[in-house]
C-alpha positions in Angstrom: -18.4 -128.8 39.9 -18.7 -125.0 39.0 -15.0 -124.1 39.2 -11.7 -125.8 39.3 -9.1 -126.0 41.6 -5.4 -124.1 41.8 -4.3 -127.4 41.5 -6.3 -128.2 38.2 -5.8 -124.9 36.6 -1.8 -124.6 37.5 -1.8 -128.2 35.4 -3.6 -126.7 32.5 -1.4 -123.7 32.5 1.5 -126.0 32.4 0.0 -128.4 29.7 -0.3 -125.5 27.5 3.0 -124.6 27.8 4.5 -127.5 27.5 2.8 -127.5 23.9 3.8 -124.2 23.3 7.5 -125.2 24.0 7.6 -128.0 21.6 5.7 -125.9 19.2 8.5 -123.3 19.3 11.1 -126.0 19.4 10.0 -127.3 16.2 9.5 -124.0 14.6 13.5 -123.5 15.9 14.3 -126.7 14.1 12.8 -125.7 10.7 14.0 -122.4 10.7 17.8 -123.5 11.8 17.7 -126.2 9.2 16.4 -123.6 6.7 19.3 -121.1 7.7 22.0 -124.4 7.2 20.5 -124.6 3.7 20.4 -121.1 2.7 24.4 -120.9 3.9 25.6 -124.4 2.4 23.5 -122.8 -1.4 25.2 -119.2 -0.9 29.0 -120.5 0.3 29.0 -123.5 -3.0 27.3 -120.6 -5.2 29.7 -118.8 -7.2 29.0 -114.8 -7.9 28.6 -114.0 -11.8 31.8 -112.4 -12.7 31.9 -109.1 -13.6 33.9 -107.0 -16.2 36.0 -105.3 -13.7 36.9 -108.8 -11.6 39.9 -110.8 -13.1 40.1 -114.0 -15.1 41.0 -116.1 -11.6 38.5 -118.6 -10.2 36.6 -117.0 -7.5 37.5 -117.6 -3.9 34.6 -120.1 -3.1 33.9 -122.0 -6.4 34.6 -125.8 -6.5 37.3 -125.4 -8.9 39.4 -123.4 -6.5 42.7 -125.5 -5.9 42.0 -125.2 -1.9 39.1 -124.2 0.3 39.1 -120.7 1.7 40.0 -120.8 5.2 39.8 -117.7 7.5 42.9 -115.9 8.1 43.6 -113.0 10.5 45.4 -109.6 9.1 48.5 -109.5 11.0 48.9 -105.9 13.1 51.8 -103.7 12.6 53.5 -101.3 15.7 56.3 -100.7 14.2 58.3 -104.1 15.0 59.7 -106.4 12.7 58.7 -104.6 9.8 59.9 -107.1 6.9 58.1 -109.9 8.7 55.0 -107.9 8.5 55.7 -106.9 5.2 55.8 -110.8 4.2 53.3 -111.6 6.4 50.4 -109.1 4.9 51.7 -109.6 1.1 50.8 -113.2 1.5 47.3 -112.6 3.1 46.7 -110.2 0.0 48.0 -112.8 -2.0 46.1 -115.6 -1.1 43.2 -113.2 -0.8 43.6 -111.6 -4.6 43.3 -107.9 -2.7 43.5 -105.6 -5.6 46.7 -103.1 -4.9 44.0 -100.3 -5.0 42.5 -101.8 -2.1 45.6 -103.1 0.3 46.8 -99.4 1.1 43.4 -98.9 2.9 42.9 -102.5 4.8 45.8 -102.1 5.8 46.0 -99.4 7.5 43.4 -100.6 10.1 45.7 -103.0 11.3 48.4 -100.6 12.0 49.1 -99.3 16.0 50.9 -97.4 17.9 54.1 -95.4 16.3 53.3 -97.5 12.9 49.7 -95.9 12.6 50.6 -92.2 13.8 53.3 -92.4 10.8 50.9 -93.9 8.1 48.7 -91.2 8.9 51.4 -88.6 8.5 52.1 -89.9 5.5 48.2 -90.4 3.9 47.7 -87.1 5.1 50.5 -85.1 3.2 50.1 -87.3 -0.1 53.1 -89.4 0.4 51.1 -92.4 -0.2 50.4 -92.6 -3.8 50.3 -96.8 -4.3 50.9 -100.1 -2.5 54.5 -100.3 -3.6 55.2 -96.8 -2.2 53.9 -97.8 0.8 55.8 -100.9 1.3 59.0 -99.1 0.3 58.1 -95.8 3.0 57.7 -98.5 5.5 60.8 -100.4 5.1 62.8 -96.8 4.6 60.7 -95.8 8.2 61.3 -98.7 10.3 63.7 -101.3 8.7 67.2 -101.1 10.1 69.4 -99.8 7.0 72.1 -101.8 5.4 74.1 -98.8 6.0 73.5 -98.9 9.7 75.8 -100.9 11.7 74.8 -101.4 15.7 77.4 -104.4 16.1 80.2 -101.8 14.7 79.2 -98.4 16.9 78.9 -100.6 19.7 82.9 -101.8 19.3 83.5 -97.7 18.5 82.3 -96.6 22.2 85.5 -94.8 23.5 85.6 -93.6 26.7 86.1 -89.7 27.0 86.7 -88.5 30.6 87.8 -90.8 33.6 85.5 -90.0 36.4 87.0 -90.2 39.9 84.9 -91.4 42.4 85.1 -90.4 46.0 85.7 -93.8 48.2 
């Protein structure tokens, strides 16, 4: 028989593709195992402390009191300023974020009128530290102890009576 039939050629191609697929599958399993090992090594290895780093335990060190979890940074749009200050401060404390990095990081999580205010304050050199930022944010967005919206409501008086044509 000089030439193969089409069905024989098709069977040969299918056999070669099956062998190639098995080889790819084995390579994928090998690479996945190596990647898992690398990730495991990186998450358990603690980095060498630099001279400028604080003496606390590194976030991924085995001696750390609790495993690190991924936390979302709360967004701020100008509403509930005291709640946001509490949450963002807790977030930064949990992650041992230095004060000099907090302003920049917090700015990425501001929206709307809060972002517009931050841009103006930063552009005009009004934010010199994390503490000055928190103070300015409270002054701008938190209600004052001197404002009494309920008292203002009770002080409303009617100045004119309108005569309605009925």
